[in-house]
N, C-alpha and C positions, 0 to 999 in steps of 0.2 A: 758338720755332723751327718752321719749316715741316717736318713730318715727312718730306717728300719732297725738300725743297730742301737747299741746301748751307749755309744760314745763317739767321739770324733775319730777320724782316721786321716792319714796322709795320703792324698791322691797319688797314685803311681801311673806312669805312662804305660799304655798297652804295648805288648811285644810288637816291635816293628815300627811303632810310632816315634817319629824323630822330633825332638824338641829343637828350638832355635839354637841352643848350645851344641846339639849334636850335629848341626848342619853347617857349622862354621867353615868346614873344609870342602863343602860342596861347590863344585864349579858353577859359577854364575856369570861366565863370560860367553855363553852360547848365544848364537844369533836367534832372533825371534822366529825365523823360518824353521830352524831346527826344532825349536820348542813346539811350534804349531804342528810340525810333522809328527812329533811324538804323540801329541794329543789326538791328532787325526787317526793315527794308528790305534790308539786306545779306543776311540769311538767305533772304529771299524771292526776291531778284533776282539773286544771284551765279550765273553759269552757267559750266559747264566744257564747252565745245562746245554740244551740244544738251541738256545735262542740268543741272538745278538741283542743284548739288553738295550744299550744306549742308541744303537742305530735304529732299532725299532721304536724306541721311545721318542726319538727326535722326529721320525716320520709321523707317528701318531699325534704328537703334540702339535705339529705344524698343521695337520689336517683339521685338528680340533681348535685351531686359532689360539693355541697356548704357546707363547713364544719363550718357553723356558725349557731347560734340560736339567733335571735333578740328578746329581752325581754324588755317590758316597766316596769319601776319601779312602776308605778301606779297599774299595775296588781298584783305585789308582795304585795304592800301595802293593796290592797283590799282583797287579799287571806289570808295573814298572817301578820298583822301589827307588831307583835313582830319581825318576821324575817326581815321585811323591816327596822325597827329601827336598828337592829344589822348590816344590810348591809350598812347603812349610816355611822355607827361608824367605822367599820373595813372592808372596801370594798375589800382590797387586799386578805384577808383570805376568805371572803365569796364568792367572784367571783371565786376563785380557787375551792372552794367546789361546787359551782354552775356548773362549767364545769365538775367536776367529776360526779355529779349527772346526768348531761345530757348524759355523756358517758355510765353510768350504765343503764339509761333508753333505750338508743339506743342499747346497747348489749342485753337487754331483748327483744326488738322488733326484732332484727336480729335472736335471738335464736327461736322466735316464727315462723320465716319464714323458719326454717329448719337448720340454721347454728348451729354448736356446740359452746359451751361456749369458747373453746380455739380459734376457728376460728373467732368468734365475737370480742374477745379481741385483737386478732392479727390485724384485720382490723381496729379497732378503734385506736390501737396504731400507725398505719401508718397514720391515718387521725384524729388527736384529734379535739374535738369540741371546738370552741371559742364562748363564750357567749358575745353578743353585747348588752350592757345595755344602755337605753336611758330614760331620764326624760322628759316627755312631757310638763308639766305645765310651761309656760314661766315665771310665777311669782316666780319661784324658782331660776331664774338666779342670779348669784353672779357677780357684776361688777369686771372687771379685776383690777381696781384701789383699790378695797376693799379686795382683797385676802391677807391673812396674816397668822400669826402663828396659829391662831385658826382653820384654815381650813386644816392644814397639816394632811395627812393620811386619810382625810375624803372624802366622795363622794360629788362632786359638779357639777353644770351645769353652763357653761359660754358661751357667744356668742361674735362674733367678725368677723374680716376680716382676711383671710389668706394672709400674706404678703410674705411669702417665704415657699418653700417646698424643702427639700434637696433630693438628690438621695436616692433611696432605697438601704439599706444596709442589710447585712446578719448577724444575731446574733444567737449564740447557745442558745437553750432553755434547752438542757440537754447535758452534756459532759461526756465523758469517760476519767478518769484520771488514768494513769498507773504508778505504782511504778517502778523506774528504777533499783532497786536492786532485788526485788523478782518477779516482773511482775504482782502483784495484781492489779485488776481494781476496782476503786470506781466510781459509777455513781452519779453525782451531778446535781440536778435541778437548773437552773439559773432563778431567778425572772425576770419579764418583766421590761421594762423601762431602766434607765441608771444604775441600780444596778449591782454591780460586784459580784464575788464569792471569797471565801477563800478556798484554797486547804488544805487538812488535813496536819498538821505539822509533824505527825508521821504515819508510816505504821502500821495498826493494825495486819497485818498478821505475822510480826516477831518482834513486839514490846515487847513480853514477852520472846523472845529468843527461837529459834529452832522450832517454830510452823510450819514452812513450810519446813525447810531444815534439821531439826533434830540436829542442833547445837546451840551454844549460841550466834551466831553472830546476831546483830540487824541491821535493815535498817538505813541508814543515816537520819538525820533530813531533813524535807521538801523534801521527795523523789519523790513526784508525779509530773508528767508532763502531760499536756493536749494533747491528740492525736486527731487531727481534723478528721482523717479518721476512728476513732473507730466506731464499729458497734452500740454502744450505743449512739453516738452523734447525736443530732437532731438540725436542723437549721430552723430558721423562718426569714421572711422578717421583716424589721423594718425601719421606716422613721421618720425623725425629721421635725417638722412644727413650724412656728412662727405665733402666733395669736395676732392681734392688736385690740384695741378698735375701734368701728365704729366712723366715723367722728362726728355724731350727739351726741355721748356720751362723747365727749371730751370738758371739760370746757375751756372757753376762757383764753388764756395765759398759758395753761398747755401742756406739751408734751404728746403724746398718749402713754398709757401703753401697754406693750406687754408681752407675756409669751411664753416660749418654750413648745412644746407638743411632745410627742412621741406616735406612734401607731405601731401596728404590725399585722401580719397575714392578716386577711380579711379586715382590715381597711386601709391597705397600698394603696396608689395611688388613693384615693377617692377624693382628693381635689387638687386645683391648686391655685396659687396666684390670689387674687382678689375675690375669692368666699366668701360669707357670710355663716358661719357655726355656729351650736350649738353643743357644746362638752359636753358630760357627761364623767367624769373621776375622777381620784384620784389625789388630790393635794399632790405632793411628793417633796422630796429634794434629792440632790446628791452632792457629793464633786467635784467641778469643778477644773480645773487646777489652781495651786497656782498663785496668782497675787501679784505684789509688793505692799506692804503697807497693805495687808490684816491682819485681826486680827488672832493671832495664840497663841498657848499655848504649850510651850515645843517643838516648831518647827512644830507642827501639826495644820493644819487649822481647826478652829472651826466654820467657816462661811459656810453655805450650800446654794447652788443655787436651787431655786424652779422651778418646771416644773409640767406638768399635764400628767399623764398616761391615754391615751384615752381608754375609755370603749365603747363609742358610738359616731358616727359622723352623724349629720343630715345637709345636704347641701340644697341649693336652687335648686329645681327640675326644674326650668324654663330653659330648654336647648335652645341653640342658634338656633337649627333647628326646633323648635316647632313653627309653623306658628301662633298658637293661644295663645301663651304665651307672655303676655305683663305685667305681674305682677311685682311689685317692688321686687328687689332682697332681699332674706332673710326674706320676710314677707308673711307668709301664713295667711293673715288677714281675719278673719271671722267677718262679720258685723251682728248686730242684726236686727230684723225685723223693729224696730223703725228707725234705721239708714237708712236702705234701703228705707223705706217709705219717709224719709226726703230727701234723694238724688233724689228720683223719683219726688217729688214735685219741687225741684230745677230745674230738667231737663224739666219739663212741662212749666216753665215760658216762655212766648214768647220772652223775652229779656234776656235769659239765658247767651248768649255770652257777652252782655254788663255788666251783673252782675259779671261775672267772670273777665272781663277785669278791671272793677272798683276795684276789690279786689286785683289786682296785684300791689304790691309796692305802696300802697296808700299814702305814704309819699312823693312821687314824683309827681310834678304837670305836667299836660300834658302827653306827651309820649304815646298818645293813640295807635298809630300804633306799637310802640316798645313794649308796654304792651300786645297788641294782639299777637305779635310774641312770647313773653315769655309764654303767656298762651298756644299757640300752641305747644311750645317746651315742656312744662310740661306735657301736655296730650299726645302728640305724635301721630304718625300714627300707622298702624298695621304692624307688622313683617310678612313676607311671605317667603315661600320656593317654588321655581318653580319646574316643573316636572323633570328637570335635576339637582335638588338639589342645585341650586343657591339661596343663601340667600339674600333677599332684606330687607334693614334696614327700620325701622319705626321711628327711632329717628330723630329729627329735629335739625339742627345746625343754629345758628344765629350769625351774626357779627354786632356790633355797631361801626361805624367809625365816629368820629366827634371831635368837639372842646372840650378842657378841661373845667371842671366845668359844664358839661351839664347833669350830673346824671348817667353816664354809670356805674361807679364803684358801686354806691349804688344799681342800678338795679341788678348787678351781685351778690352783697352780699345778697340781699333779695331773689334772686332765689336759691342760695345755701342753704339758711335757709329754704325756703319753700319745696324744693325737699326732699323726704324721704331719698334719697341717694344723697348727694351733697358735692362736693369738690371744694373749692376756692383756686386758686393759681395765682401768678403773673408771667407774662412772663419774666420779668427781672431776677427773682430768680429761674427760672425753666430751667432744661436741658432736653435733649431728654430722658436720662435714668430716670429722675425724673417724667416725664410725662408718659412714656411707661413701661419699665421694665429694670432691670439691673441684671448682674451676679455678685454675691458676694462670696468671699472665706470665709469659716468658719475657723477662726483662730485656733480652737482646733483640727479639723480633717483635715484641708487642702482641703476639698471638696468644689466644686462650687455649688451654689444653686441660684434659681431665687428669685428676690425680686420685687414685683409689684410696679408700679408707680401710679400717680394720676388717670390715665384713667382706669387702671386695678382695683384699689380700688373703683372706682365709677361705676363699672359694673352695668348696668341697672339703672343708675341714671343720674346726670347732673354734668359736669365739667365746672366751670366758670374760664376763663383765662383772667385776666386783663393785660393791657399793652402788648397786643398780638404783636404789631409792634416792641416792644423792644427785642423780642426773636431773637436769632441767626438763620440765614437761615437754617442751618443744623438741628437745633432743630425743626423748623416748618416742615421740610420735614419728620421728624421721625413720625409725627402724621398723615400723609396722609392715611396710611392703616387703622389706627384706626377710622378715621372720615368717611370713605366710606365702607370698608369691615367689620369694627367693630371687628377686630382681631389685635393682635400684634404678629408678627412672630419673634422668637428668634433663632439665630444660632451662638452661642458663646461658647467658652470654652468646646466644646464637647456636649453642650446642644442644642438640636433642638426641638422646641415645638411651639405651637400656643396658645396664651392666649386670652380670651374673653375681649372685651372692648366695650360692648354694651351701649354706653353713648351718650347723647346729649351734644353738645359743645356750650356754650354761651361765646363769646369772645368780648373784647372791645379794640379798637385801636385808635390812633391819626393819622391825615394826615401826609404827609412827613415832612412839615415844622412846625408841632405842631398844627396849626389852619388851617381851610379851607380858601382857597384863591380864590376869585371870578375870578381872572385873569388867573387861571389855570384850565384845564379840570380835570375830575375825574380820568382819566388814569394817569395823571401826579402827582396826590396827593396820590394815594393808592400804597404804597410801598410793595405790596404783589404780589407774583406770581399768574398767572392765575390758576395754578394747585391747589393752596390752596383756592383761591376764589371760584372756581367751586364747592367745597365741602360744601360751606355754602348755605343753602336753602334760607335764607333771609339776605340781606345786607342793612343796613340803614346808610345814611349820616345824622348825627345829627348836626344841625347848632345852633349856639348861636347868633342869629340876634337881633339887637337892635330894639325893638318895644314897644312903650310906653304902650299900652293896655296890652300886654302880660307881660311886666316887672312889671306892677302894680299888676297883678294877682299872679305872682310868689312871689313878695314881701309879699303880704297879706297871701299867703299860708305858706311861711316859718315862718312869724311872728306868725301865729296861731299855727303852730306845736311847736314852742319854748314856747309859752304860755301854751299850754295844755299838753305838755309832762311831764311825771312823773320825779321827781328828781332822779338821779342815784348816789349812793355813790361810792366813789373810792374803788376798790377792790371787788365790788359785781357784776361786769358786767357778764352777761351770754351770751351764744352764740346767744340767741334770742334777743339781744340788737340791732340788725340791724334795722335801721329805727325807729326813736323815735315815729313816728306817725302811727305805724302799726295798721291797722284797722280803720283809720280815713280818711275822705275826706273833701274837703273844698268847701263850697258854694261860688261861684264866687263873688269876690269883697266885701263879707260881713265880712271876717275874722273870721267866726265861723266854728267849726268842727262838722261834722255830720257822723254818721255810717249807715245811711239809704241806703238800696240797695246794700250792700256789704256783703261778707262772711268773717267770722273771719279766721285767719290763720289756726286754728285747723280744722274748717269745710272745708276750701278749700283743705287742705292737705288730709283729709279723702276722700273728693269727688274725687280728682285726683286718689288716690289709687283704689277706687271702680270702677271708669271709666276704668282704665287700666286693671283691672282684669276681668271685666264683659262685656266689649264692644270692638268688633273688626270689625270696619266698612270696607266696600268695596264699590267702585264706582258703581253706576247703569249704565246701557247701555246709557241712555240719557246723564248722566254726562260725560261718556267717549267720546261721539261724540262731545259734547260742548268743552271739554278740548282739543281734537285733533285739532279742527279748531283754537282755541285761540293760541295754541303753534306755529303752522305754521305762524300765523300772527306776533307773537312776533319775530320769527327768521327773517322774512322778514324786519321788521322795524329796526332791529339792525344789519343787514348784514354789513352795513358800517355806521360810525357816520356821523352826518350832516356836520362836518367840514372837511370831507375827510380822516379821519383815523379810524381805527378799534377801537371799544369800548374796554376800559381796563378791563371791567367786562364781562366775557364770558357768553353766554346763550347757554347751551348745553342740552343734554338729561338728565343730572343730574338735571337741573332746572325743566324739565317736571316731573321727579320723585318727586322733591321737592313740586310742586303744588299738586301732588297726596297725599303726606303725610299731607300737610296743610289742604286739603279738608277733609281727614279722621279725623284729629284732631278736626275740627269744628263739625263734626258729633259726635265725641266722647264726646265733651263738653255737648251735648244734650242727651247723652246715646242712640244714634241711631245706628243701625247696617248697615244702608245704607247711603252713602255719595251722596247727591242729586246734581242737577244742582245749587241750591241755595248755597250749600257748596262750589262748584267749583267757583262760582261767587265771594264769599267772599275771597276764596284763591287767585283768580286772582287779586282781588282788592288790597289786601295787598301786593301781589308780584309786581304789577305795581307801587305802591307807595313806595316800598322799593328797591328791586334789579333793576327793570327796570328804575326807576327814577334816581338811582345812575349811571346806565350805560349810560343814555341819557344826563347827565349833561354836558353842553358845557361851553366854555369860555364866560365870561360876554359880553353882546352885546356892552358895552362901548369900548371893545377892538377893535371893528371894526371902531371906530371913526378915521378919517384921522390924527387928531392931536396926538392921542395916538400911532398910527402906526409910525408916524414920530419920536415921542419920543423914541419908541422901537428901531428903526433903529439907532438913534444917540447913545443910550445907548449901543447897540451892538458894535459900533465903539469904544466907550470909553473903553469897557471891553478889546477888542483886543489891544488897544493902551497901556493899563497898563500891559498887560501880553504878553511878547514875547513868541515865540514858545519854548516849553519845560519848561516854568515856572509854578510854583504852588503857589496859593494864597489862604488863608483861605476865605471861603465864607462870613463869618461875617465881615472880614476886608474889602473885596471888596465892599460889600453892604454899609458899613459905609462910605467909601470914596465917592461912587457915590451918596449916599443920601445927603452928604454935598455939592455936586455940583448941587443939585436941582432936581435930579431924585427921583420919589417915590419908596418905597421899593418893591411894587408889580411889577413895571415896570422892576426894576433891576433883580428880580428873574425870570421874564418872559424872559428877554433878555438872561440870562444864560441858561435857559431851551431851548430856540430856538437854541442857539449855540451848545448845547449838542446834539440836534436832528440832526443838520447838520453834526455832527462829528468833529467840530472844537475844542471843549473842552470836558473834561471828568471829572466826579466827582469821587473823591477817599476818602478813610477813612470814609466810611458810609455817603457820601454826605457832609462832612465838608470842603473839600478842592477841588478847581477847578484847573485842569491841562490843559494847552494849548497844543493841539495836532498839529495844523497846522494853 
């Protein structure tokens, strides 16, 4: 799927790019000297304006002790199309010749600087040149799911997310093998990748009898042994990587495809789990360790495992410390002049904020404040780095806490679909390792390697976590660092590293008893620790209250969606099937669908990417002064709750930073570089209606009625009568018995809560059992 488009597309080859099928008639009988001569001519003769690009690059890299030469395939194609076609068909041979040509050109340049031929060759022998080849045209990408036998041994370009990177290993590139009988040395070159070598079965020195010793004795069969310390042996670094399809490229109901990669020398250590990369390499095969049940012929396995030998790696260049880098990971999107003009027209609209909010999850009725928060989350604030190198996050985290059936899950699904990098997961089926990162042992080598979780794979994107309250407490604690510092620290199995997790978190949860209870305060119903709540910039209490007018509008909206939605055949669902009414809004009480005043999903996604790339707002001085006074006032109002206890939702400096990020996101929606007082006012407004309103929720005023207070006191006595000290009773059974005696369910739960606060009872087994303490 196109990350900026509205649906999937079939990748087409660029003009001039030759696929393996196109090169079947290409002559592949040329000698290596002819091939080297062609590449030598390319390095010498290719110009970029008035500069010899690769000749100059080779000289500069050598002087900088960088033994690589980065080449673009498109340059070879424009210089010598026939050579480029042969390179696609047989990249292993041609890249080897390319490196030989580079070393010959370098030896010539060194000899011009005064070095003798022998000295130049000796220097280059100690530091051989590696050619790093990249295909730039994104339309030449081959999806991982389509890699097959036709691509074996061919040059390909693939894109995806790095899910694991093994430790760097050492592999021999050239070995010295010594005959144990006569001492003869054979120098054997080792191909790159997972390919092995075959030692000579016979020693040529004494195979004809007496050539070395003057007698007729021959060396034994298979006499050669590898000597690791031999002077001819050369070692290089090698690393194994696993690449997985991006979430937006995975069809609904399918498992993500992955492929093993191997890189060596200058390409080692360039990537980490979670990074989005584009790989240019050779699709190859190797014989893996035998598995039970595998196809075999005469005891020999005939099934080969595929992998990609990396020739070039291009990673997302947006570093965590770059204060002006807010682009979407892995997407160096270039917009046309027409698109930029279109985005500018959208930003100039006086009601641009309302237009964007109306375009957020249009299949959901109402939800105005929640949709505004999701819009702020998608646009985000600006990342910054202080003078002492402290990184300040610009991503916004939002928590939706409320009743079942209020539309929270659909809002999460739509957000994961709209975000260019979106990952949806459920708290019940997620663990700490699945959300952050895990250490996995490679069964073939026994080595440990890192495997990134959801927050690592969604780097510079959005993670949507449904059923957040169903997660185990230790799993929620594991994402504390990722939500604030936006990193994940690993110190396991001898691996100590830090992974990027620059993500926004949109979470949905239910109150403690499943539905919101007016007889209980907010602090009693949010079963989340203050440490995790303070990391959410906005927190909404979503209520499902019975209101005739609102219920009538919702019913008309849902009926209109079902009437106007396109029929979906079974088995043809795509990932973009979230929200049957995508792009539609409802005229109140009319039951008709209208698209006026909204942006399509494609336009909205493109507008978000453009805004994040080109706009990095900062607060003005007037906005800073206004926000300072407002923050002090909020802290004073919430120093203690109105009923004499501290609020269960903390208001800390993190909330001040949250308002700053929200203000910057409002400015970014209008493509402005300055966040003004008006933006701060909008941010304060939604913050007061969300987090502040949730923090200030008190027990319903009816609870202060003397009759209800008397009923509570009587219910507390009944609870203690039925539970002797040390006894445990299921909450459901206790509530059922007391309701049968005439008490309301809300009063029963409030009585149990009051006794718990006094320390007379305690809830156990995740609140399902009440235990009498005293």
